[in-house]
N, C-alpha and C positions, 0 to 999 in steps of 0.2 A: 831478545825481548825488546825490539825497537819500539813496539807499541805500548810497552809497560804492563802487559797482561801476564799473569802467572797461570800458565796452562798446565802446570804439574798437578796430577791428581792429589787429593788430600792424602796425607801420610808420607809424601815424598819430600817435604820440606826438611830443612835442618832441624835437629832437636833444639830446644831453647833453654835459656837461662832467664829467669824472671827476677825483676827487682821489685820488692815490696816496699814502697816508699814510706808508708806509715810506720813500719817496723824497722826500716833500714836494713833489710836482709836480702841476700842473693840466694836464689834457689835453683838448683839444677833439676830440671823436669825430665823424667825418663818415662817413656810409654812402652808398655808391653801388652801381651795378650791378657795379662792379669790385671791391667789397669794402669793408673798413673801414680808415680812416686815422686815426691818433692823432697830433695835433700838439701839442707842448709849448707851452703859453701861460703858463707860470709867470712868466717875466721880464716885468716891467712890467704884471702882471695888473691889469686894471681892468674893472669891469662895473657896470651899474645893477642893484641887487638889489630885488626886490619883497618887502620885509620884512613887509608886512601879509598876504602870502599864504603864509607859512611853513607847511609841513605837517610833522607829526611822526607817529611810529607805529612799527609793527613791520615790519622788512624782512628778506628772505632773498635772498641773492645766490648763485646756483649757476653753475658753469662750463657754458657753452653753453646756458643757459636764460634766459628772460626773468626779471628780478627780480620777486619777489612782494612787493608793498608794501601794507600795510594802514594807510592814513594818515588823519589827521583834522586839522582846523585847530588851531593852537597854542592852548592854554588849556583844551582839553577834558580830561576825566578819562581816564586810560589804561586800556584794557581789558586783560585777561589776554593774554599772548602766545599766538598761535594754535598754536604748536608750539615745542619746545625749541630748534630751530635758528634761530628768528627773533631778531634783535637790534633794540634801539632805534635809531632813525635819524631823520634830518631831510632834507627836500627843499625846495629853493629854486628859484624861477624868476628868471632873470637875463637881461639884455641885454648881450652881450659888447661890448667896445670895438671900434671899426672895425679897430684895429691887430691884434686877435686874431680877425678874421673876422666880427664883428658877429653879429646874429641873436639871437633869443630861444631859450634853452636851459634845461634842467633840470640841477641839481646836487644829488646826494643822496649821503649817506654814513652809515655806522654807526660810523665811527672816533670814539673818545672824544675824541681831540685835536681833530678837526674840529668835533664837536658843541660842545665847550667854546669854540672860537673863534667859532662862530656865536652862542652864548649871550652872549659878551662883546660881539660886534657888535650884537646885538639890544638890549643895555643902552645902547650908544652911540646906536643908532637911537631908542630911546624918549626919551632925554635931548634929542635934537635935533628930534624930531617936532613939538613945539609951535611952534617957530620956523620950521617948513617944512611948513605944512599942505598936504595934497594932493600932496606931492612925494615922490620916491624918492631914496634915497641912491646916490651914486656911490662904490663900494667899491673900494679898492685893497689889494693884498697888501703889507704893510709888512715882512714877513719870514716865512720858513719854513725850519725845520731838519729834516733827516730824523729821523723818529721823534718830532718835537716838535709843539707846537701852532702852526698857522699864525696869523699876526697880521694881522687885517684892520683897516682904519680907514676912516672916511667922509671922502672928499676933497672932497665937494660934494653938491649936491642938484639934481635936474632935475624938470621937470613930469611928472606921471604921465600916460601916454597914456590916452585915453578907453578904458575897459574893462580897464585894467591891461596888463601885459606880454603876457598870453595872448590879449588881444583880445576 
């Protein structure tokens, strides 16, 4: 994807985890022929985060439409916003704990509180990476208050699957 386009047909993207910033809740979103189910996974939230694969960029979320994301790897220079309704955002790939359904998913948000939490987590990741080469952090939610910044912390490290979480 050197041009940055997503050519995959709708429905082939990774399943998602949503962060509801106003309520400070994490929801596992499952889609099936019967519809969409949102399961609250905030309590005891734990997942393996692929911090090396963080993407940032411009995002637009509309009701009843697929999100429009113009993303690039962390560290690149930001282009101008494609349109006034786009907001800065971050997208992560994670492997949920078995307690929360397991599986590889995406988590993206334009919430300033969420982005600040990921920024702090990334600092913790960088501080521990030298002692854990080739490994991924196990991230837990240490706290979340409605309207506030979630607090993530690294509880441990695991071996990176060959090819990363996306395979």
